[in-house]
C-alpha positions in Angstrom: 0.0 0.0 0.0 1.4 3.3 -1.0 1.8 6.2 1.5 -1.5 8.0 2.0 -3.5 5.3 0.3 -6.7 4.1 2.0 -6.3 0.8 4.0 -7.7 -2.2 2.1 -10.2 -4.7 3.4 -11.2 -7.8 1.6 -14.8 -9.2 1.8 -15.3 -12.8 0.9 -19.0 -12.6 0.2 -21.8 -15.1 0.4 -25.5 -14.4 0.1 -27.8 -12.0 1.9 -27.5 -8.4 3.0 -24.5 -8.9 5.4 -21.7 -8.5 2.8 -23.4 -5.3 1.5 -23.8 -3.8 5.0 -20.2 -4.7 5.8 -18.8 -3.1 2.7 -20.8 0.1 3.2 -19.7 0.3 6.8 -16.0 -0.3 5.9 -16.2 2.5 3.3 -17.7 4.9 5.8 -14.6 4.3 7.9 -12.3 5.2 5.0 -11.4 1.7 3.9 -11.0 0.5 0.3 -13.2 -2.5 -0.2 -12.2 -5.4 -2.4 -15.0 -8.0 -2.6 -14.8 -11.6 -4.0 -18.4 -12.6 -4.7 -19.8 -16.1 -5.5 -21.9 -16.6 -8.6 -25.4 -17.8 -7.7 -25.0 -16.8 -4.0 -23.9 -13.2 -3.7 -26.4 -10.3 -4.3 -25.2 -8.3 -7.3 -26.1 -5.1 -5.3 -22.7 -5.6 -3.6 -21.1 -4.1 -6.7 -22.5 -0.7 -5.8 -20.7 -0.8 -2.4 -17.4 -2.4 -3.2 -14.6 -0.4 -4.8 -13.7 -3.5 -6.8 -15.4 -6.8 -7.1 -14.3 -10.2 -8.6 -16.8 -12.9 -9.3 -15.9 -16.6 -8.8 -17.7 -19.9 -8.7 -18.2 -21.7 -5.4 -15.2 -23.9 -4.6 -12.6 -21.8 -6.5 -10.4 -21.2 -3.4 -7.3 -20.5 -5.4 -9.1 -17.9 -7.4 -10.3 -16.1 -4.3 -6.8 -16.0 -2.8 -5.3 -14.9 -6.0 -7.8 -12.1 -6.5 -7.2 -10.7 -3.0 -3.4 -11.0 -3.1 -3.2 -9.2 -6.5 -5.1 -6.3 -5.0 -3.0 -5.9 -2.0 -5.4 -7.4 0.6 -3.8 -8.4 3.9 -7.0 -8.6 6.0 -10.3 -10.1 4.9 -13.6 -11.0 6.5 -16.2 -13.6 5.5 -19.8 -12.4 5.4 -23.0 -13.9 4.1 -24.5 -17.3 3.6 -23.7 -20.2 1.3 -26.6 -22.5 0.6 -25.5 -25.8 2.0 -27.3 -27.9 -0.5 -25.3 -26.3 -3.3 -22.3 -28.1 -1.8 -23.8 -31.3 -3.3 -24.9 -29.9 -6.6 -22.0 -30.2 -9.1 -19.5 -27.8 -7.5 -16.2 -28.0 -9.3 -13.4 -26.9 -7.0 -10.2 -25.5 -8.5 -6.8 -27.2 -7.7 -6.4 -25.4 -4.4 -9.9 -26.2 -3.4 -9.4 -29.9 -4.3 -6.2 -30.0 -2.3 -8.0 -28.6 0.7 -11.0 -31.0 0.4 -8.6 -34.0 0.2 -7.2 -33.1 3.6 -10.6 -33.0 5.3 -11.8 -36.2 7.0 -15.2 -34.9 7.8 -17.1 -32.1 6.0 -18.3 -30.1 9.0 -18.8 -26.4 8.7 -16.2 -25.5 11.4 -13.6 -27.9 10.0 -14.0 -26.4 6.5 -13.9 -22.8 7.6 -10.8 -23.2 9.8 -9.0 -25.0 7.0 -9.9 -22.2 4.6 -8.7 -19.7 7.1 -5.4 -21.5 7.3 -5.0 -21.5 3.5 -5.5 -17.7 3.5 -2.9 -17.3 6.3 -0.3 -19.2 4.1 -0.6 -16.4 1.6 -0.4 -13.6 4.2 -4.1 -12.9 4.4 -5.6 -12.7 7.9 -9.2 -13.5 8.4 -10.7 -11.0 10.8 -14.1 -11.1 12.6 -17.1 -10.7 10.3 -18.6 -8.1 12.7 -15.4 -5.9 12.6 -17.3 -3.0 11.0 -20.8 -3.9 12.3 -20.6 -4.6 16.1 -24.1 -3.3 16.6 -25.5 -6.4 14.8 -24.5 -8.7 17.7 -27.5 -9.6 19.9 -27.5 -7.9 23.4 -28.5 -9.8 26.5 -32.0 -9.7 28.1 -35.6 -9.8 27.1 -36.0 -7.7 24.0 -39.8 -7.7 24.0 -42.2 -6.3 26.6 -43.6 -9.7 27.5 -41.5 -11.9 29.7 -41.2 -15.7 29.6 -43.6 -17.8 31.6 -42.2 -20.5 33.9 -43.2 -23.2 31.3 -41.6 -21.3 28.4 -38.4 -20.9 30.4 -38.3 -24.7 30.9 -38.8 -25.2 27.2 -35.9 -22.8 26.5 -33.7 -24.7 28.9 -34.6 -27.9 27.3 -34.0 -26.6 23.8 -30.8 -24.9 24.8 -29.2 -28.2 26.0 -30.2 -30.0 22.9 -29.0 -27.3 20.6 -25.7 -27.1 22.3 -25.3 -30.9 21.9 -26.2 -30.6 18.2 -23.6 -27.9 17.9 -21.0 -30.0 19.6 -21.6 -32.6 16.9 -21.6 -29.9 14.3 -25.0 -30.9 13.0 -27.0 -27.7 13.5 -27.8 -24.8 15.8 -31.6 -24.6 16.0 -34.1 -26.6 17.9 -37.9 -26.3 18.2 -39.6 -27.4 21.4 -43.0 -27.5 23.0 -43.8 -28.7 26.6 -40.2 -30.1 26.8 -40.7 -32.3 23.7 -38.2 -31.7 20.8 -40.2 -31.3 17.7 -37.5 -30.4 15.1 -33.7 -30.1 15.0 -31.7 -28.3 12.4 -29.7 -30.2 9.8 -28.6 -29.3 6.3 -32.0 -27.8 5.5 -31.3 -24.8 7.7 -33.1 -22.8 10.4 -36.2 -21.7 8.3 -37.1 -25.2 7.4 -36.6 -26.3 11.0 -39.0 -23.6 12.2 -41.6 -24.6 9.6 -41.3 -28.3 10.5 -41.3 -27.8 14.3 -44.0 -25.2 14.2 -46.2 -27.3 12.0 -46.0 -30.2 14.5 -46.6 -27.9 17.5 -49.7 -26.2 16.0 -49.0 -23.2 18.2 -46.8 -22.0 21.0 -43.6 -23.5 19.8 -40.3 -22.3 21.4 -37.4 -21.8 18.9 -33.9 -21.9 20.4 -30.8 -21.0 18.3 -27.3 -20.9 19.8 -23.7 -21.0 18.9 -21.7 -24.2 18.7 -19.5 -24.8 21.8 -16.3 -24.6 19.7 -17.6 -22.2 17.0 -15.1 -19.8 15.5 -17.0 -16.5 15.7 -14.7 -14.8 13.2 -16.5 -16.2 10.3 -19.5 -18.1 11.5 -22.2 -16.7 13.8 -25.8 -17.8 14.2 -28.2 -15.4 12.5 -31.8 -14.3 13.0 -33.8 -11.5 11.6 -37.2 -10.2 10.5 -37.7 -13.2 8.3 -37.2 -15.5 11.3 -40.1 -13.7 13.1 -42.3 -13.8 10.1 -41.9 -17.5 9.8 -42.6 -17.9 13.5 -45.7 -15.8 13.2 -46.9 -18.0 10.3 -46.7 -21.1 12.5 -48.0 -19.3 15.6 -44.8 -19.8 17.6 -44.4 -18.2 21.0 -40.7 -17.7 21.8 -37.4 -17.1 20.1 -34.3 -17.6 22.4 -30.8 -16.8 21.2 -27.3 -16.5 22.7 -26.2 -13.0 23.6 -22.9 -11.8 22.2 -22.8 -14.8 19.8 -25.7 -14.2 17.5 -26.2 -11.8 14.6 -29.5 -10.0 14.7 -30.6 -8.2 11.5 -33.3 -5.5 11.5 -33.5 -5.6 15.2 -36.1 -2.8 15.7 -38.4 -4.1 12.9 -37.9 -7.7 14.3 -38.9 -6.7 17.8 -41.9 -4.6 16.5 -43.1 -7.6 14.5 -42.7 -9.9 17.4 -44.7 -7.6 19.7 -47.4 -7.5 17.0 -47.5 -11.3 16.7 -47.3 -12.0 20.4 -43.8 -13.5 20.1 -41.3 -13.1 23.0 -37.6 -12.6 22.1 -35.0 -13.4 24.8 -31.2 -13.4 24.6 -29.1 -15.2 27.3 -25.4 -14.9 28.0 -23.4 -18.1 28.0 -24.1 -20.0 31.2 -26.9 -17.7 32.2 -29.7 -20.0 31.2 -28.7 -22.5 34.0 -28.8 -19.7 36.6 -32.2 -18.2 35.6 
């Protein structure tokens, strides 16, 4: 970087609004934004926020690293979602991607992301927390709605929390739907939205949705996410409670999310790690 030039940040972009928000916030702080976007995943609107953007196919790890290095990127963040099912739909990794895959014994999210991070480090690119420019997206602790949990709902949250943490330990999923201490749905490759639909459909009403971080989750590039769409889905199935982990969950459109929850009679609670057992 030449003297006086703006510092450069790389954004390795998946889908959703997060990469666009991260790019806009970084530019507001005087950063030059170089984005590497994934065809079929990343919103083209990112082009309007990035100073430079390179499009690659999913699995082209070597191309991602090359694009960032050529543009002087020494720090990068990963933001946005990758549709998990696309991992099984004809993806063709480049040579570096194939070399990485061959080293992995199990295709767990955390294993893949840590291995990818190590590959970037080999080329002098540090992966920084995805919330580096948007700390306000992280869920605060406490009850975010006016209505508090009933004793029965708190018991359901405790039940779901234990199951969700165990699912996370096994790197299967992060979301559980419970009613009257019965587990109705657990998240797998189909994702949180499908889990809410399945569990809420079985419950009929008053389902409790719990979403937490995995015990060994690397929060630099992988945090549980909820938002307005989560509440809309819960309203559709007449769910009663959303419980998340404070400080370890991304919460998009928080004001609109809470307002819609109030309207639908849904309670939103956010517990610190370990707090659930003391409540």
